[in-house]
C-alpha positions in Angstrom: -41.3 27.2 -52.8 -41.1 29.6 -50.1 -44.4 31.7 -51.4 -46.0 28.2 -51.8 -45.0 27.4 -48.1 -46.2 30.4 -47.0 -49.7 30.2 -48.3 -50.0 26.4 -47.4 -52.5 27.4 -44.6 -54.8 29.1 -47.1 -54.8 26.3 -49.5 -55.6 24.0 -46.5 -58.7 26.6 -45.7 -59.8 26.1 -49.1 -60.1 22.4 -49.2 -63.7 22.1 -47.8 -65.2 24.6 -50.0 -63.2 22.9 -52.8 -64.6 19.4 -51.8 -68.0 20.7 -51.4 -67.4 22.4 -55.3 -66.2 19.2 -56.5 -68.9 17.0 -55.1 -71.9 19.1 -56.0 -70.8 20.7 -59.2 -68.3 18.6 -60.9 -69.1 15.0 -60.5 -72.8 15.5 -61.3 -71.4 16.6 -65.1 -71.3 12.7 -65.8 -74.9 12.7 -65.7 -75.2 15.0 -68.5 -74.9 11.6 -70.8 -78.5 11.1 -69.6 -79.8 13.9 -72.2 -78.8 11.7 -75.0 -79.6 8.1 -73.8 -83.0 6.4 -73.4 -82.1 5.6 -69.5 -83.1 2.0 -68.5 -83.1 1.3 -64.7 -81.6 -2.4 -65.1 -78.6 -1.3 -67.3 -77.8 1.8 -65.4 -76.6 5.2 -66.8 -73.4 4.1 -68.7 -74.8 1.0 -70.4 -78.3 2.7 -71.6 -78.4 2.7 -75.2 -77.8 6.2 -77.0 -80.9 8.1 -78.6 -78.7 11.1 -79.8 -81.2 14.2 -79.9 -84.4 12.5 -79.3 -84.6 13.4 -75.9 -84.8 17.5 -76.8 -87.1 17.0 -79.7 -90.2 16.5 -77.2 -89.9 20.2 -75.9 -90.3 21.4 -79.7 -92.8 18.8 -80.9 -95.4 19.1 -78.3 -98.7 21.2 -79.1 -97.6 23.1 -75.9 -94.0 24.1 -77.2 -95.1 27.9 -77.5 -96.7 28.5 -74.4 -93.8 26.7 -72.4 -91.6 29.0 -73.8 -93.8 31.9 -73.7 -95.0 31.7 -70.2 -91.4 30.8 -69.1 -89.5 33.9 -71.0 -92.1 36.1 -70.7 -92.9 35.8 -66.8 -89.0 36.1 -66.2 -88.8 39.3 -68.3 -91.6 40.7 -66.2 -90.5 39.6 -63.1 -87.0 41.0 -63.8 -88.4 44.5 -64.4 -90.9 44.7 -61.7 -88.5 43.5 -58.9 -85.7 45.7 -60.2 -88.0 48.8 -60.1 -89.5 47.6 -56.7 -86.3 47.0 -55.1 -84.4 50.1 -56.1 -87.3 52.1 -54.9 -87.6 50.5 -51.8 -83.6 50.7 -51.0 -84.0 54.2 -51.8 -86.8 55.1 -49.5 -84.7 53.3 -46.6 -81.8 55.2 -47.3 -83.7 58.4 -47.1 -85.4 57.8 -43.9 -83.6 59.0 -41.2 -85.3 57.8 -38.0 -83.4 54.9 -36.9 -86.6 53.2 -35.4 -88.5 53.4 -39.0 -85.5 52.5 -40.5 -85.2 49.1 -38.6 -89.0 48.8 -38.9 -88.7 49.2 -42.9 -85.7 46.8 -43.0 -88.0 44.2 -40.9 -90.6 44.8 -43.5 -88.7 44.3 -46.7 -87.3 41.1 -44.9 -90.5 39.3 -44.5 -91.3 38.2 -47.9 -88.0 37.1 -48.4 -88.2 34.9 -45.1 -91.6 33.2 -46.5 -91.1 30.0 -48.3 -93.6 29.0 -51.3 -95.4 26.4 -48.7 -96.3 29.1 -46.6 -97.1 31.5 -49.7 -99.2 28.6 -51.3 -101.7 28.4 -48.2 -101.6 32.3 -48.1 -103.0 32.4 -51.4 -105.6 30.0 -51.3 -106.8 31.4 -48.2 -107.4 34.8 -49.8 -108.5 33.4 -53.3 -110.4 30.2 -52.1 -114.0 30.5 -53.7 -116.2 29.0 -50.9 -113.8 30.4 -48.0 -111.5 33.0 -49.5 -111.0 36.6 -48.3 -111.6 38.0 -51.3 -114.6 36.6 -52.2 -116.3 36.7 -48.9 -115.0 40.2 -47.5 -114.6 42.1 -50.6 -116.7 40.7 -53.3 -119.8 39.8 -51.7 -120.0 42.8 -49.7 -119.9 44.9 -53.1 -122.9 42.8 -54.2 -120.4 41.0 -56.7 -120.4 37.2 -57.8 -117.6 35.1 -56.0 -114.6 34.3 -58.7 -113.5 30.9 -59.3 -109.9 31.8 -59.2 -108.3 28.5 -59.4 -110.3 27.8 -62.5 -109.8 31.1 -64.2 -106.4 31.3 -65.9 -106.5 35.3 -67.1 -106.0 36.3 -63.5 -103.2 34.3 -62.8 -100.3 36.4 -64.8 -101.3 39.2 -62.5 -101.5 36.8 -59.5 -98.2 35.1 -60.1 -96.6 38.5 -60.7 -97.7 39.7 -57.2 -96.5 36.9 -55.5 -93.3 36.6 -56.8 -92.7 40.2 -56.2 -93.6 39.9 -52.6 -91.3 37.1 -52.2 -88.1 38.4 -54.0 -88.2 42.0 -53.7 -87.1 42.0 -50.1 -83.9 40.2 -50.9 -83.0 42.6 -53.9 -83.7 45.4 -51.7 -81.1 44.4 -49.3 -78.5 44.3 -51.8 -79.4 47.4 -53.2 -79.5 49.3 -50.0 -76.1 47.7 -48.9 -74.8 49.4 -52.0 -76.6 52.7 -51.4 -75.2 53.1 -47.9 -71.4 52.7 -48.9 -71.8 55.8 -51.3 -69.7 58.7 -50.5 -72.1 60.6 -48.1 -69.9 64.1 -49.0 -71.6 63.8 -52.6 -75.0 64.3 -51.0 -73.7 67.1 -48.6 -72.3 68.9 -51.8 -75.3 68.5 -53.6 -77.8 69.5 -50.7 -75.3 72.5 -50.5 -75.7 73.6 -54.1 -79.6 73.5 -53.8 -80.4 70.1 -55.0 -83.6 68.6 -53.5 -84.2 65.1 -52.5 -85.3 63.7 -56.1 -82.4 65.3 -58.0 -80.2 63.9 -55.2 -81.6 60.3 -56.2 -81.7 61.0 -59.9 -78.3 62.3 -60.5 -76.3 60.7 -57.6 -77.8 57.5 -56.4 -79.3 56.2 -59.5 -76.0 56.6 -61.6 -73.7 55.0 -58.9 -76.4 52.0 -58.6 -75.9 51.4 -62.1 -73.2 48.8 -62.0 -75.1 46.7 -59.3 -78.3 47.0 -61.2 -76.2 45.6 -64.5 -74.4 43.0 -62.5 -78.1 41.5 -60.8 -79.5 41.8 -64.3 -77.0 39.9 -66.0 -77.2 37.2 -63.0 -81.0 37.1 -63.7 -81.1 36.6 -67.3 -78.6 33.8 -66.7 -81.7 32.0 -65.2 -84.2 33.4 -68.0 -84.9 29.9 -69.2 -85.6 28.6 -65.9 -88.9 29.0 -63.5 -89.4 29.0 -59.8 -91.1 25.7 -59.6 -92.7 26.7 -56.6 -94.5 29.7 -57.9 -95.4 27.9 -60.5 -96.6 24.2 -59.3 -97.6 24.9 -55.6 -99.1 28.3 -55.8 -101.8 27.5 -58.4 -102.3 24.4 -56.6 -101.5 22.3 -59.9 -105.0 23.4 -61.2 -105.4 21.5 -64.6 -107.5 24.5 -65.8 -104.7 27.0 -65.2 -102.1 24.9 -66.9 -102.1 27.8 -70.0 -101.2 30.4 -67.9 -99.0 28.4 -65.2 -97.0 25.9 -67.4 -93.3 26.7 -67.8 -90.6 24.3 -69.0 -90.0 23.3 -65.5 -93.6 22.6 -64.3 -94.1 20.7 -67.8 -90.7 18.5 -67.5 -91.9 17.7 -64.0 -95.5 16.5 -65.2 -93.8 14.3 -67.8 -91.3 13.1 -65.6 -94.2 11.7 -62.9 -96.1 10.6 -65.7 -93.8 8.9 -68.2 -91.2 8.5 -65.8 -88.5 9.7 -68.7 -85.4 10.7 -67.1 -83.7 11.4 -70.2 -86.3 13.9 -71.4 -86.0 15.6 -67.7 -82.3 15.5 -68.4 -82.4 16.9 -71.8 -84.5 20.0 -70.8 -82.1 20.7 -68.1 -79.1 20.7 -70.3 -81.0 23.0 -72.9 -81.7 25.4 -70.1 -78.1 25.6 -69.2 -77.3 26.1 -72.8 -79.6 28.7 -73.4 -78.9 30.5 -70.0 -75.1 30.5 -70.9 -75.9 31.9 -74.6 -78.2 34.7 -73.1 -75.7 35.8 -70.4 -72.9 35.6 -73.0 -74.8 38.0 -75.4 -75.9 40.2 -72.7 -72.6 40.5 -71.2 -71.2 41.0 -74.6 -73.7 44.2 -75.4 -73.0 45.6 -72.0 -69.1 45.5 -72.6 -69.7 47.1 -76.3 -71.6 50.0 -74.3 -70.0 50.3 -71.0 -67.0 47.8 -70.8 -66.4 48.8 -66.8 -69.7 47.5 -66.0 -69.4 43.9 -67.7 -68.9 40.9 -65.6 -65.9 39.6 -68.0 
């Protein structure tokens, strides 16, 4: 009882956070039943008729099912690899730069892509790739005597474009995480290695990289949990929802959104979200099991 009274102030401090968690994470769970119902506005959530697994079948029966899952998984795997490599490289670069002025400027540069929203980025991309007024066509291709490219009707270019845009926006945040981890490492290890004659690259390879392993695994596992989700702004706003690009830009999220806007079928949208959550959970569980068997100390659970 004494211990309970002792921690009462801490319990009181937890109330706002627990309230937020309950309202935003637990109350909405009642809406999961929409994934198994044919939602009717006049009957509401609880009285709408049950349809079983029919809402889930539309993702697999459509002719675009292969494209949906290929794009969603393919892009996420590509983003994971490129963003991890780029973020670690920038973090190590920041750590190796000793000038305080250069370091502050570098951190500012890293933060720039993180602070930009896709609303701004979509207009920047359009300013670069617009067929008539775009900088690439007018300032690069035309002076070189090359024909302008209609970027928003050519799907073959967009895997590269989307990868570059996503990396530009996302690597800054991850770089800060890795950089914060690196500056917490024991400096005496680097000093001892330098005394033994280890150069910069050897210190990075034999000290920094092994000590970053736990952080890399943690962030990778977190990213794997979102493997069946996609950044809606990246795949919908940046390509300007161009119908000519849908083979290269359609993911599960954009497909469900378009279907919801056209058919207003809330049950199917809920089923897609529920399926994404289940697949993400299974993927994280599998990846964590593999990590636990290889190096149990780096597993999340």
